[in-house]
C-alpha positions as CSV (number, residue, x, y, z in Angstrom):
1,M,158.7,45.5,-55.2
2,K,159.6,45.7,-58.9
3,S,157.2,47.1,-61.4
4,S,157.3,43.8,-63.3
5,E,155.6,42.2,-60.3
6,F,152.6,44.5,-60.5
7,A,152.5,44.1,-64.3
8,T,152.3,40.3,-63.9
9,R,149.4,40.7,-61.5
10,R,147.5,43.0,-63.8
11,E,148.0,40.6,-66.7
12,Q,146.7,37.7,-64.6
13,L,143.7,39.7,-63.5
14,M,142.8,40.8,-67.1
15,N,143.0,37.2,-68.3
16,E,140.4,36.4,-65.6
17,I,138.2,39.4,-66.5
18,G,138.3,38.6,-70.2
19,Q,137.8,40.7,-73.3
20,G,134.6,42.6,-73.7
21,N,134.5,43.3,-69.9
22,I,136.0,46.0,-67.6
23,G,137.5,46.0,-64.1
24,L,137.5,49.0,-61.7
25,I,139.0,49.6,-58.3
26,A,139.4,52.7,-56.2
27,S,142.2,53.7,-53.8
28,A,141.8,54.1,-50.1
29,K,140.7,57.5,-48.9
30,V,142.4,59.9,-46.5
31,R,140.6,59.7,-43.1
32,A,140.3,62.6,-40.7
33,R,141.8,61.9,-37.2
34,N,140.7,65.2,-35.7
35,R,140.6,68.9,-36.7
36,D,143.1,69.6,-39.5
37,V,144.9,66.3,-38.8
38,D,144.5,63.1,-40.8
39,Y,145.4,59.5,-40.0
40,V,148.6,58.3,-41.6
41,F,147.5,57.1,-45.1
42,R,147.6,53.4,-45.8
43,Q,146.7,52.3,-49.3
44,D,143.9,49.8,-49.9
45,S,145.6,46.4,-50.1
46,D,143.8,45.3,-53.3
47,F,144.5,48.6,-55.0
48,Y,148.2,48.5,-54.1
49,Y,148.5,44.8,-55.1
50,L,147.6,45.7,-58.6
51,T,149.2,49.1,-59.0
52,G,151.9,49.8,-56.5
53,F,150.4,53.3,-56.4
54,N,150.4,54.7,-52.9
55,E,148.3,57.8,-53.2
56,A,144.7,58.5,-52.3
57,D,142.0,59.8,-54.7
58,A,142.8,57.4,-57.5
59,V,140.9,54.8,-59.6
60,A,142.4,52.0,-61.6
61,V,140.6,50.7,-64.7
62,F,141.4,47.5,-66.6
63,I,140.1,46.9,-70.1
64,P,141.5,43.7,-71.6
65,G,142.2,44.1,-75.3
66,R,141.8,47.9,-75.4
67,E,144.0,49.1,-78.3
68,Q,144.9,52.4,-76.7
69,G,146.1,50.6,-73.6
70,E,144.6,48.1,-71.1
71,Y,145.6,49.8,-67.8
72,I,144.2,53.3,-67.1
73,L,144.9,55.3,-63.9
74,F,142.9,58.2,-62.8
75,C,144.8,60.3,-60.2
76,K,145.5,63.8,-59.0
77,E,147.4,66.1,-61.3
78,Y,150.7,67.3,-60.1
79,D,150.3,70.3,-57.8
80,E,153.4,72.4,-56.9
81,K,151.6,73.9,-53.9
82,K,150.7,70.4,-52.6
83,A,154.3,69.2,-53.2
84,L,155.5,72.1,-51.1
85,W,153.3,71.3,-48.2
86,E,153.0,67.5,-48.4
87,G,155.8,66.3,-50.6
88,A,156.2,64.8,-54.0
89,H,153.4,63.0,-55.7
90,A,153.1,61.2,-59.1
91,G,150.8,63.3,-61.1
92,L,149.8,62.2,-64.6
93,D,153.3,61.8,-65.9
94,G,154.4,59.8,-63.0
95,A,151.4,57.5,-63.3
96,T,152.6,56.4,-66.8
97,T,156.4,56.6,-66.4
98,D,156.8,55.4,-62.8
99,F,153.7,53.2,-62.4
100,S,153.4,51.8,-65.9
101,A,149.8,53.0,-66.6
102,D,149.0,53.0,-70.4
103,D,146.9,56.1,-69.9
104,A,146.5,58.6,-67.1
105,F,143.7,61.1,-66.6
106,P,142.8,63.6,-63.8
107,I,140.6,62.1,-61.1
108,D,138.4,65.2,-61.5
109,D,137.6,63.9,-65.0
110,L,136.5,60.5,-63.9
111,G,132.8,61.2,-64.4
112,D,133.4,62.5,-67.9
113,I,135.6,59.7,-69.1
114,L,134.7,56.5,-67.3
115,P,131.1,56.3,-68.6
116,G,132.4,56.1,-72.1
117,L,134.8,53.3,-71.1
118,L,131.8,51.4,-69.7
119,E,129.9,51.5,-72.9
120,N,129.3,48.1,-74.7
121,K,131.0,46.2,-71.9
122,A,129.2,43.0,-70.9
123,K,130.4,42.8,-67.3
124,V,131.9,45.2,-64.7
125,F,134.2,43.7,-62.2
126,Y,134.6,45.9,-59.1
127,P,134.6,45.7,-55.3
128,M,130.9,45.8,-54.6
129,G,129.7,47.2,-51.3
130,R,133.1,48.5,-50.3
131,D,132.3,52.2,-50.9
132,A,128.6,53.2,-51.0
133,S,129.2,56.5,-52.8
134,F,131.2,54.7,-55.6
135,D,128.5,52.1,-55.9
136,H,125.9,54.8,-56.3
137,Q,128.0,56.7,-58.8
138,L,128.6,53.5,-60.9
139,M,124.9,52.8,-61.0
140,E,124.2,56.3,-62.2
141,W,126.7,55.9,-65.0
142,I,125.3,52.6,-66.0
143,N,121.7,53.9,-65.9
144,H,122.8,56.9,-68.1
145,I,124.2,54.4,-70.7
146,R,121.0,52.4,-70.6
147,S,119.1,55.6,-71.6
148,Q,121.2,55.6,-74.8
149,T,120.2,52.1,-76.0
150,R,118.3,53.5,-79.0
151,S,121.6,54.9,-80.2
152,G,123.0,51.4,-80.3
153,I,125.0,51.8,-77.1
154,N,124.7,48.9,-74.7
155,A,125.1,49.1,-70.9
156,P,126.9,46.4,-68.9
157,G,124.4,43.7,-67.9
158,E,126.2,42.2,-65.1
159,L,128.2,43.3,-62.0
160,V,130.8,40.9,-60.7
161,S,132.8,40.9,-57.5
162,L,136.4,41.8,-58.2
163,E,137.5,40.5,-54.8
164,H,136.8,36.9,-55.6
165,L,139.3,37.0,-58.4
166,M,141.9,39.1,-56.6
167,H,141.7,37.3,-53.3
168,E,142.4,34.0,-54.8
169,M,145.4,35.6,-56.5
170,R,146.6,37.1,-53.3
171,L,146.3,33.8,-51.4
172,I,149.3,32.4,-53.3
173,K,152.4,34.4,-52.6
174,S,155.1,35.0,-55.2
175,D,158.8,34.8,-54.4
176,A,158.9,38.7,-54.2
177,E,156.1,38.7,-51.7
178,I,157.7,35.9,-49.6
179,E,160.9,37.9,-49.4
180,L,159.1,40.9,-48.0
181,M,157.3,38.7,-45.5
182,R,160.6,37.1,-44.4
183,F,162.0,40.5,-43.8
184,A,159.0,41.7,-41.8
185,A,159.1,38.4,-39.8
186,N,162.8,38.7,-39.1
187,I,162.6,42.3,-37.8
188,S,159.5,41.3,-35.8
189,C,161.5,38.5,-34.2
190,H,164.2,40.9,-33.1
191,A,161.6,43.2,-31.6
192,H,160.2,40.3,-29.5
193,I,163.7,39.5,-28.3
194,R,164.2,43.1,-27.4
195,A,160.9,43.1,-25.5
196,M,162.0,40.0,-23.5
197,Q,165.4,41.6,-22.7
198,Q,163.8,45.0,-21.7
199,C,161.0,43.5,-19.6
200,K,161.3,44.3,-15.9
201,V,158.9,44.2,-13.0
202,G,157.4,47.7,-12.4
203,R,157.6,48.8,-16.0
204,Y,154.4,49.6,-17.9
205,E,152.9,47.6,-20.8
206,Y,153.2,50.7,-23.0
207,Q,156.9,50.9,-22.3
208,I,157.4,47.4,-23.7
209,E,155.2,48.4,-26.6
210,A,157.6,51.3,-27.2
211,E,160.6,48.8,-27.3
212,L,158.8,46.9,-30.0
213,I,158.2,50.0,-32.1
214,H,161.7,51.2,-31.6
215,E,163.0,47.9,-33.1
216,F,160.6,48.1,-36.0
217,M,161.5,51.7,-36.9
218,D,165.2,51.4,-36.2
219,S,165.3,48.6,-38.7
220,G,163.5,50.6,-41.4
221,L,159.9,49.5,-40.9
222,R,157.9,52.5,-39.9
223,H,154.5,50.9,-39.5
224,V,153.0,48.2,-37.3
225,A,150.9,45.6,-39.1
226,Y,148.2,45.9,-36.4
227,P,147.8,47.5,-33.0
228,S,150.2,45.7,-30.6
229,I,148.9,43.6,-27.8
230,V,151.1,43.9,-24.7
231,A,149.1,42.1,-22.0
232,G,150.4,41.4,-18.5
233,G,148.8,39.0,-16.1
234,K,145.0,38.7,-16.3
235,N,145.0,41.1,-19.3
236,A,146.3,38.3,-21.4
237,C,142.9,36.6,-21.1
238,V,141.4,39.5,-23.1
239,L,142.0,38.2,-26.6
240,H,142.3,41.6,-28.3
241,Y,143.6,43.7,-25.4
242,V,145.2,46.9,-26.7
243,E,145.0,49.3,-23.7
244,N,148.6,48.5,-22.8
245,K,148.6,50.7,-19.7
246,S,149.0,48.4,-16.7
247,V,152.1,47.9,-14.5
248,L,154.0,44.7,-15.0
249,Q,153.7,42.6,-11.8
250,D,156.2,40.1,-10.3
251,G,155.0,36.5,-10.9
252,D,152.8,37.4,-13.9
253,L,153.2,36.4,-17.5
254,L,153.4,38.9,-20.4
255,L,151.7,38.1,-23.6
256,I,152.9,40.1,-26.7
257,D,151.1,39.9,-30.0
258,A,152.9,42.2,-32.4
259,G,154.4,42.4,-35.9
260,A,155.8,44.9,-38.3
261,E,154.7,45.7,-41.8
262,C,157.1,45.8,-44.8
263,D,155.9,47.4,-48.0
264,H,152.3,46.5,-47.1
265,Y,153.1,42.9,-46.0
266,A,152.5,41.9,-42.4
267,A,154.3,39.8,-39.8
268,D,152.2,38.4,-36.9
269,I,154.0,36.9,-33.9
270,T,152.8,36.1,-30.3
271,R,155.1,35.2,-27.5
272,T,154.3,34.7,-23.8
273,F,157.0,34.9,-21.1
274,P,157.4,35.5,-17.4
275,I,157.9,39.1,-16.4
276,N,160.5,38.2,-13.8
277,G,162.3,35.7,-16.1
278,R,161.2,32.5,-14.5
279,F,158.0,30.4,-15.2
280,S,156.1,29.2,-12.1
281,T,155.2,25.6,-11.9
282,E,151.6,26.2,-13.1
283,Q,152.7,28.7,-15.8
284,K,155.3,26.2,-17.1
285,A,152.8,23.4,-17.2
286,L,150.3,25.4,-19.3
287,Y,153.0,26.9,-21.5
288,Q,154.4,23.5,-22.3
289,L,151.0,22.3,-23.2
290,V,150.3,25.2,-25.6
291,L,153.8,24.8,-27.2
292,E,153.1,21.0,-27.7
293,A,149.8,21.8,-29.4
294,Q,151.5,24.4,-31.6
295,L,154.3,22.1,-32.7
296,A,151.9,19.3,-33.4
297,A,149.7,21.7,-35.5
298,I,152.7,23.0,-37.5
299,E,153.5,19.4,-38.5
300,E,150.2,19.3,-40.2
301,I,151.1,22.1,-42.6
302,K,151.9,20.7,-46.1
303,P,150.4,20.8,-49.6
304,N,147.2,18.9,-50.2
305,T,146.4,18.8,-46.4
306,A,143.0,20.3,-45.3
307,W,143.2,23.7,-43.6
308,N,141.3,22.4,-40.6
309,N,143.7,19.5,-39.8
310,A,146.0,21.8,-37.8
311,H,143.1,23.1,-35.7
312,D,141.7,19.6,-35.0
313,V,145.2,18.5,-33.8
314,S,145.5,21.5,-31.5
315,V,142.1,20.8,-29.9
316,E,143.1,17.2,-29.3
317,V,146.4,18.0,-27.7
318,L,145.1,20.8,-25.6
319,T,142.0,18.9,-24.4
320,G,144.1,15.9,-23.5
321,G,146.5,18.1,-21.6
322,L,143.8,19.9,-19.7
323,I,142.4,16.5,-18.6
324,D,145.9,15.6,-17.3
325,L,146.3,18.8,-15.4
326,G,142.8,18.5,-13.9
327,L,141.3,21.5,-15.5
328,L,138.8,19.3,-17.4
329,S,137.3,16.0,-16.4
330,G,135.7,13.4,-18.6
331,E,136.5,11.3,-21.7
332,L,138.6,13.0,-24.4
333,T,136.4,12.2,-27.4
334,Q,133.2,13.4,-25.6
335,L,134.8,16.5,-24.3
336,I,136.0,17.4,-27.8
337,K,132.5,16.6,-29.2
338,D,130.9,18.8,-26.5
339,E,133.5,21.6,-27.2
340,A,134.3,21.7,-23.5
341,Y,137.7,23.1,-24.3
342,K,136.2,26.3,-25.6
343,I,136.0,27.8,-22.1
344,F,139.9,27.9,-22.3
345,Y,140.6,27.8,-26.0
346,M,137.9,29.8,-27.8
347,H,139.5,30.8,-31.1
348,R,140.7,28.9,-34.1
349,I,144.2,27.8,-34.8
350,G,145.1,30.7,-37.2
351,H,144.4,32.7,-40.3
352,W,145.8,33.6,-43.7
353,L,148.6,36.2,-43.6
354,G,149.8,38.6,-46.3
355,M,149.1,42.3,-47.1
356,D,146.4,42.2,-44.4
357,V,147.2,40.6,-41.0
358,H,144.0,38.7,-41.3
359,D,144.5,38.2,-45.0
360,V,142.0,37.5,-47.7
361,G,141.1,34.1,-49.2
362,D,138.3,31.6,-48.6
363,Y,138.8,28.9,-45.9
364,K,136.2,26.6,-47.4
365,I,135.3,25.8,-51.0
366,N,131.8,24.3,-51.6
367,D,131.4,23.8,-47.8
368,E,134.6,21.8,-47.6
369,W,137.8,22.9,-45.9
370,R,140.2,23.9,-48.6
371,V,143.5,22.2,-49.0
372,L,146.8,24.0,-48.5
373,E,148.9,24.9,-51.5
374,T,152.5,25.9,-52.0
375,G,152.9,29.6,-51.5
376,M,150.2,30.1,-48.9
377,V,151.2,31.8,-45.7
378,L,149.2,31.3,-42.5
379,T,149.6,31.7,-38.7
380,I,149.5,28.9,-36.2
381,E,148.5,30.3,-32.8
382,P,146.9,28.0,-30.2
383,G,146.3,29.4,-26.7
384,L,144.9,28.9,-23.3
385,Y,143.1,31.6,-21.3
386,I,142.0,31.0,-17.8
387,S,140.1,33.9,-16.5
388,K,140.4,35.3,-13.0
389,D,136.7,34.7,-12.7
390,C,136.8,31.0,-13.7
391,L,135.6,29.3,-10.5
392,T,135.6,25.8,-12.0
393,V,139.4,25.5,-11.6
394,D,141.8,25.7,-8.7
395,E,142.8,29.3,-7.9
396,K,146.4,28.6,-8.8
397,W,145.5,28.4,-12.5
398,R,143.4,31.6,-12.7
399,G,144.6,34.7,-14.5
400,I,147.0,32.9,-16.8
401,G,146.7,33.6,-20.5
402,I,149.2,32.0,-23.0
403,R,149.4,32.2,-26.8
404,I,152.2,31.1,-29.1
405,E,152.0,32.3,-32.7
406,D,154.3,31.8,-35.7
407,D,154.0,32.6,-39.4
408,I,154.2,29.5,-41.6
409,L,154.9,29.3,-45.3
410,V,153.6,26.3,-47.2
411,T,156.5,24.9,-49.2
412,E,156.6,22.1,-51.9
413,T,157.8,19.6,-49.3
414,G,156.1,20.9,-46.1
415,Y,156.5,24.2,-44.3
416,E,158.9,26.9,-43.4
417,V,158.6,28.8,-40.1
418,L,159.2,32.4,-41.0
419,T,159.4,33.5,-37.4
420,Q,161.6,30.8,-36.0
421,A,164.1,33.3,-34.7
422,A,161.9,34.4,-31.9
423,P,162.6,32.1,-28.8
424,K,159.7,30.1,-27.6
425,T,160.9,27.1,-25.5
426,V,161.0,27.6,-21.8
427,A,164.7,27.0,-21.7
428,E,165.3,29.6,-24.5
429,I,163.1,32.2,-22.9
430,E,164.6,31.9,-19.5
431,A,168.1,31.9,-20.8
432,L,167.5,35.0,-22.8
433,M,165.9,36.9,-19.9
434,N,168.4,35.8,-17.3
């Protein structure tokens, strides 16, 4: 991502904050995995969105109209010993030269410098409630400033959620963001194809997971966007199954929900296919129904259309199909009103997608479903899950879980399926696997 992209975002944010106010945001922290070992660091999405700075122990400050510079970055000073053990890091010089900060100060000096920057500001925009220790420290600074009112120094009188501004910004993707998401989607499609090709009866779910990760890493994407779901047979009826340790059985389906991350941007794909390469009669009937619902829902994606339209269409298609297959009985409208379908389709049609796999952004505005806009990216992922314990249906249907998920970009004229390269028709899947 070019530095100009981050500069544009900061400028947009500071226009929203307004002069006389201040914005603050802290980086993610390093988290301990176990003794002397940390989890792989992943920067806070909001912080990275504004700064491109991929180190822990940093705070970004935004002061619109400040003569000495509007963007200030507090970070670790360069440490030769740290560089020897852990690798290169920016330091104060890198913060200004490589990450375009107007000023950079040591993070250890935050408590000495930031209170002065807060003085005489009307509002403080920051992520409230995200970090209890930072909340506490900020209030201590503000209370200290309040104690100086007799000296003519005013403390901020209002705390405002920074997320509301930022998340509306993040909801509409720029061309640069879309290109990263296209790349992540393309590599993820190849990984799903590889999984289909390498799937064999008797292999373990985790071995197929390894095939996915191999494709991600071999293509230059070192991180998954979320823990991969590789669920054979009845495991596919557990919506967030991540144990991935069962043996793949002849006659079962395999549901894979997996995506790679490219420079903090996620792909999110689900495909369901027969482990032995051939759908049974019942599997095919349910699969075709889910695919029909997904295709109908995707057709609802276009600007100025309510977010919920796609879900409503998927419910109608799935409920009608379940009636036809004998898994539900009754009148279509009444079954939908009674939400009878939820025993088999218990989640919604999708979610926003971006730097977080379940990305930020409101789904409703003033209690009304928001309308789609050009540049939004979302998933469309209907599913049917018939538990082994579901005694209300014939035994031949039990233990089948199916979900089909694609990543959809809202365009000026409609939509673009970013994950189109991953096969999803019965004919395509069976041809690839055989």
